[in-house]
C-alpha positions as CSV (number, residue, x, y, z in Angstrom):
1,M,14.7,1.5,19.3
2,K,17.4,4.2,18.7
3,T,16.3,7.8,18.2
4,K,17.3,7.8,14.6
5,D,15.4,4.6,13.9
6,F,12.4,5.9,15.8
7,A,12.4,9.1,13.8
8,L,12.6,7.2,10.5
9,F,9.9,4.8,11.6
10,W,7.5,7.8,12.0
11,L,8.8,9.4,8.9
12,V,7.9,6.5,6.6
13,G,4.5,6.2,8.3
14,L,3.8,9.9,7.8
15,I,4.8,9.7,4.1
16,W,2.5,6.7,3.5
17,G,-0.2,8.4,5.5
18,T,-0.1,11.5,3.3
19,S,-0.4,9.4,0.1
20,F,-4.2,9.2,0.5
21,L,-4.5,13.0,0.6
22,W,-2.3,13.4,-2.6
23,I,-4.2,10.7,-4.4
24,K,-7.5,12.4,-3.6
25,I,-6.1,15.6,-5.0
26,A,-4.7,14.1,-8.2
27,V,-7.7,12.1,-9.2
28,T,-9.7,15.3,-9.6
29,D,-7.4,16.2,-12.6
30,V,-6.3,12.9,-14.2
31,S,-7.6,9.4,-14.5
32,P,-6.5,6.7,-11.9
33,L,-4.6,4.9,-14.7
34,V,-2.6,8.0,-15.7
35,L,-2.0,8.8,-12.0
36,V,-0.5,5.4,-11.4
37,A,1.5,5.5,-14.7
38,F,3.3,8.7,-13.6
39,R,3.6,7.5,-10.0
40,T,5.3,4.2,-10.9
41,L,7.5,5.9,-13.6
42,I,8.8,8.5,-11.1
43,G,9.2,5.8,-8.5
44,A,11.2,3.6,-10.8
45,V,13.4,6.4,-11.9
46,G,14.1,7.4,-8.3
47,L,15.0,3.9,-7.2
48,G,17.0,3.3,-10.4
49,L,19.1,6.4,-9.7
50,I,19.7,5.3,-6.1
51,I,20.8,1.9,-7.3
52,L,23.0,3.4,-10.1
53,F,24.9,5.6,-7.7
54,S,25.2,3.1,-4.8
55,K,28.5,1.3,-4.5
56,N,27.1,-1.5,-2.3
57,I,24.3,-2.8,-4.5
58,N,25.1,-5.3,-7.2
59,F,22.8,-6.8,-9.8
60,D,22.6,-10.6,-10.1
61,W,21.6,-10.8,-13.7
62,M,21.1,-14.5,-13.7
63,T,18.6,-14.3,-10.8
64,I,16.9,-11.4,-12.6
65,R,16.5,-13.4,-15.8
66,K,15.4,-16.5,-13.9
67,H,12.7,-14.5,-12.0
68,G,11.8,-12.0,-14.7
69,L,8.2,-13.3,-15.0
70,D,7.8,-13.2,-11.2
71,F,8.7,-9.6,-11.1
72,F,6.1,-8.7,-13.8
73,I,3.5,-10.7,-11.9
74,L,4.4,-8.8,-8.7
75,G,4.5,-5.5,-10.6
76,L,0.9,-6.3,-11.6
77,I,-0.7,-7.6,-8.4
78,N,1.5,-5.9,-5.8
79,V,1.9,-2.4,-7.4
80,A,-0.1,-1.6,-10.6
81,L,-3.4,-3.1,-9.8
82,P,-3.7,-2.0,-6.1
83,F,-2.5,1.5,-7.0
84,V,-5.2,1.8,-9.7
85,L,-7.9,0.3,-7.4
86,I,-7.0,2.7,-4.6
87,S,-7.0,5.7,-7.0
88,S,-10.3,4.6,-8.4
89,A,-11.8,4.1,-5.0
90,Q,-10.8,7.6,-3.9
91,Q,-12.8,9.1,-6.7
92,V,-15.9,8.4,-4.6
93,I,-14.8,7.8,-1.0
94,D,-13.0,10.0,1.5
95,S,-9.2,9.8,1.9
96,G,-9.7,9.1,5.6
97,T,-11.9,6.1,4.9
98,A,-9.5,4.8,2.3
99,S,-6.6,5.0,4.7
100,I,-8.5,3.0,7.4
101,L,-9.6,0.3,5.0
102,N,-6.1,0.0,3.7
103,A,-5.0,-1.0,7.2
104,A,-7.0,-4.2,6.7
105,N,-4.2,-5.5,4.4
106,P,-2.6,-7.7,7.1
107,L,-5.9,-9.3,7.9
108,F,-6.2,-10.6,4.3
109,T,-2.6,-11.8,4.4
110,I,-3.3,-13.8,7.6
111,L,-6.5,-15.2,6.0
112,L,-4.9,-16.3,2.7
113,S,-1.3,-17.3,3.8
114,P,-2.2,-20.7,5.3
115,I,-3.8,-21.7,2.0
116,F,-0.5,-21.4,0.1
117,I,2.2,-21.6,2.8
118,K,2.1,-24.8,4.8
119,D,4.1,-23.6,7.8
120,D,1.8,-20.6,8.3
121,R,-1.2,-22.1,10.1
122,I,-4.4,-20.5,11.3
123,T,-4.4,-20.5,15.1
124,W,-7.1,-19.5,17.6
125,P,-5.4,-16.1,18.4
126,K,-5.3,-15.5,14.6
127,M,-8.9,-16.4,14.3
128,L,-9.8,-14.0,17.1
129,G,-7.7,-11.2,15.5
130,L,-9.4,-11.8,12.1
131,L,-12.9,-11.8,13.8
132,V,-12.2,-8.5,15.5
133,G,-10.5,-6.9,12.5
134,F,-13.3,-7.8,10.0
135,L,-15.9,-6.8,12.5
136,G,-14.2,-3.4,12.3
137,V,-14.5,-3.5,8.5
138,Y,-18.2,-4.1,8.8
139,F,-18.7,-1.2,11.2
140,L,-16.7,1.1,8.9
141,M,-18.9,0.1,5.9
142,A,-22.2,-0.1,7.8
143,P,-23.5,3.4,6.8
144,S,-23.0,2.5,3.1
145,L,-24.7,-0.9,3.5
146,Q,-28.0,0.6,4.6
147,G,-29.0,2.1,1.3
148,G,-28.2,-0.9,-1.0
149,W,-25.6,-0.8,-3.7
150,N,-24.3,2.8,-4.2
151,A,-21.2,4.6,-5.3
152,N,-19.8,5.0,-1.8
153,L,-20.1,1.2,-1.1
154,A,-18.6,0.4,-4.5
155,G,-15.6,2.6,-3.6
156,Q,-15.1,0.8,-0.3
157,V,-15.3,-2.6,-1.9
158,T,-12.8,-1.4,-4.5
159,M,-10.5,-0.3,-1.6
160,L,-10.8,-3.8,0.0
161,A,-10.0,-5.4,-3.4
162,A,-6.7,-3.3,-3.4
163,T,-5.8,-4.7,0.1
164,L,-6.6,-8.2,-1.2
165,C,-4.1,-7.6,-4.0
166,Y,-1.4,-6.5,-1.6
167,A,-2.0,-9.6,0.5
168,S,-1.8,-11.8,-2.5
169,G,1.4,-10.0,-3.7
170,S,3.1,-10.4,-0.3
171,I,2.4,-14.1,-0.3
172,Y,3.5,-14.6,-3.9
173,A,6.7,-12.7,-3.1
174,R,7.4,-14.9,-0.1
175,I,6.9,-18.1,-2.2
176,K,9.1,-16.7,-5.1
177,S,11.7,-15.1,-2.9
178,T,15.1,-14.3,-4.4
179,D,18.6,-13.4,-3.1
180,L,18.5,-10.0,-4.7
181,P,18.8,-6.9,-2.5
182,A,15.4,-5.7,-1.4
183,V,15.9,-2.3,-3.1
184,V,16.6,-4.1,-6.4
185,S,13.5,-6.2,-6.0
186,A,11.4,-3.1,-5.3
187,F,12.9,-1.3,-8.4
188,L,12.1,-4.3,-10.6
189,Q,8.5,-4.6,-9.4
190,I,7.8,-0.8,-9.8
191,A,9.5,-0.7,-13.2
192,A,7.4,-3.6,-14.3
193,A,4.3,-1.8,-13.0
194,A,5.3,1.3,-14.9
195,I,5.6,-0.6,-18.1
196,I,2.2,-2.3,-17.6
197,T,0.3,0.9,-16.7
198,W,1.9,3.0,-19.6
199,V,0.9,0.3,-22.1
200,L,-2.6,0.3,-20.7
201,V,-2.7,4.1,-20.8
202,L,-1.6,4.3,-24.4
203,F,-4.1,1.6,-25.6
204,T,-7.1,2.5,-23.5
205,E,-7.1,6.3,-23.1
206,K,-7.4,8.2,-26.4
207,P,-6.5,11.0,-26.1
208,V,-4.3,10.7,-23.0
209,I,-5.2,13.5,-20.6
210,F,-2.0,14.8,-18.9
211,P,-2.0,16.8,-15.6
212,S,-3.2,20.4,-16.2
213,Q,-2.7,21.8,-12.7
214,A,0.5,22.5,-10.8
215,I,-0.9,20.9,-7.6
216,T,-1.4,17.6,-9.6
217,W,2.3,17.5,-10.6
218,I,3.2,18.1,-7.0
219,A,1.0,15.2,-6.0
220,L,2.6,12.9,-8.6
221,L,6.1,13.9,-7.6
222,W,5.2,13.3,-3.9
223,L,3.6,10.0,-4.6
224,G,6.4,8.8,-6.9
225,F,9.5,10.1,-5.3
226,L,8.7,10.3,-1.6
227,G,5.8,7.8,-1.4
228,T,7.6,5.2,-3.4
229,S,11.4,5.7,-3.8
230,I,12.3,7.3,-0.5
231,A,9.7,5.4,1.5
232,Y,11.0,2.1,0.2
233,I,14.6,3.0,1.0
234,I,13.6,3.9,4.6
235,Y,11.4,0.8,5.0
236,F,14.2,-1.6,3.9
237,Y,16.7,0.3,6.1
238,L,14.4,-0.2,9.1
239,L,13.7,-3.8,8.2
240,H,17.4,-4.5,8.5
241,H,17.9,-2.4,11.7
242,I,14.8,-3.0,13.9
243,G,13.5,-6.2,12.4
244,P,10.2,-7.3,10.7
245,T,8.1,-7.4,13.8
246,R,8.7,-3.8,14.8
247,I,8.6,-2.4,11.3
248,S,5.2,-4.1,10.8
249,M,3.8,-1.8,13.4
250,V,4.1,1.1,10.9
251,T,0.6,-0.1,9.7
252,Y,-0.9,1.9,12.6
253,I,0.3,5.4,11.4
254,P,-1.2,5.9,7.9
255,P,-4.9,5.6,9.1
256,L,-4.4,8.3,11.7
257,V,-2.5,10.6,9.3
258,G,-5.0,10.0,6.5
259,V,-8.0,10.8,8.6
260,V,-6.5,14.0,10.2
261,L,-5.3,15.3,6.8
262,G,-8.6,14.6,5.2
263,I,-10.5,16.6,7.8
264,I,-8.0,19.5,7.8
265,F,-7.4,20.0,4.1
266,L,-10.3,18.3,2.3
267,N,-13.1,19.2,4.8
268,E,-14.0,15.5,5.1
269,S,-16.6,14.6,7.7
270,F,-16.1,11.9,10.2
271,Y,-18.6,9.6,11.9
272,W,-18.5,7.3,14.9
273,Q,-18.6,4.1,12.9
274,A,-15.2,5.1,11.3
275,I,-13.7,5.5,14.8
276,L,-15.1,2.2,16.0
277,G,-14.2,0.4,12.7
278,G,-10.7,1.7,12.6
279,A,-10.1,0.8,16.3
280,L,-11.3,-2.7,15.8
281,I,-9.3,-3.2,12.6
282,L,-6.1,-2.1,14.3
283,S,-7.0,-4.1,17.5
284,G,-7.4,-7.3,15.4
285,I,-3.9,-6.7,13.8
286,T,-2.5,-6.1,17.3
287,L,-3.9,-9.4,18.6
288,V,-2.2,-11.4,15.9
289,K,1.1,-9.5,16.0
290,L,1.5,-9.6,19.7
291,R,0.9,-13.3,19.7
292,N,3.3,-14.0,16.9
293,A,6.1,-11.8,18.2
294,P,9.4,-13.6,18.9
295,A,9.6,-15.0,22.5
296,R,13.0,-13.4,23.1
C-alpha cells in the first residue's frame, strides 16, 4: 500500500471512529431524529457540491429514474434507519460500547447474504468466524444481561438492530447494483435519507427543537460534512486504488478510536468484558476475511 493510500486509510477510519463521540455529544441537545435530519442534509449538500463541480462525474438520468425506488429504500434501511437507531442507542450506552457493537456489521452481512445471494454460501470457516464474532457480542453484553431487561441492554439491542440494517442495505445494494458512479449512488441514498428524516421530523416533532449549543452545531457539521461527505469520497477512492479486501479492514479502526475518545473526553468507564468482546468480534471478522481473500 502506498504512503498516500495508507494515510487515507487511517484518516477515514479515524473520521468514522470519532462519529460515536460526536453523536454522544449531539444527542444531549437534540433528538436522534433531528440529529440525523441535519447530518443527512449536510452530507447530501456536501456530496452534491462535489459532484456539481467535478468534471469527471456524469449523471445517467435513465438509470436514476429506473432505480429511483431502490435509492429511497437504500436511503431508508442503509442510512436513515441505522443512523436514527445508533443515535437513539447512544442516549443510554457509552460511545465506546456503541463503536464496538457497530463492528459486528460484517457478521450480520455474512449471516444474511447466503439467504438472498445464491453464489455467496456459508462455509465452515465462515461458520467459525460467525461463532467467534457473536460470542464476542455475548461477552460485550453480558453485564447488561444479568439484571434482566434494562435501559443499557435496550440500547445495545438497538445498536445491533442498526448493524442489521447496514447488513440488509449492503445486500440489497448488491442485488440492485447500477452502473452509476459510486459517489452519485452515495449522494442519492443520503439525499433520500434526508428527505425521509425531515418529513418525519416535521410530522412527529412539534415543536421541532433545533440545536441550542455551539458544540452541537460543530458535531452536526463534523458528522455531515466529514463523517459523511468527505469520508465517502476517501472510501470510494481507496476502493478503486487498493481494492475491496484491503479497504474492508478499515472496520478495525473505529472501535479502537471510539473507545479511546470515550474514555478521554466523556470519562466513560471500561470493563474487561468489553476488551474480550471487542477482540472476539474483530477476530471473527478476521477469520472470514483472511479465508475469503483473493489467492493472488
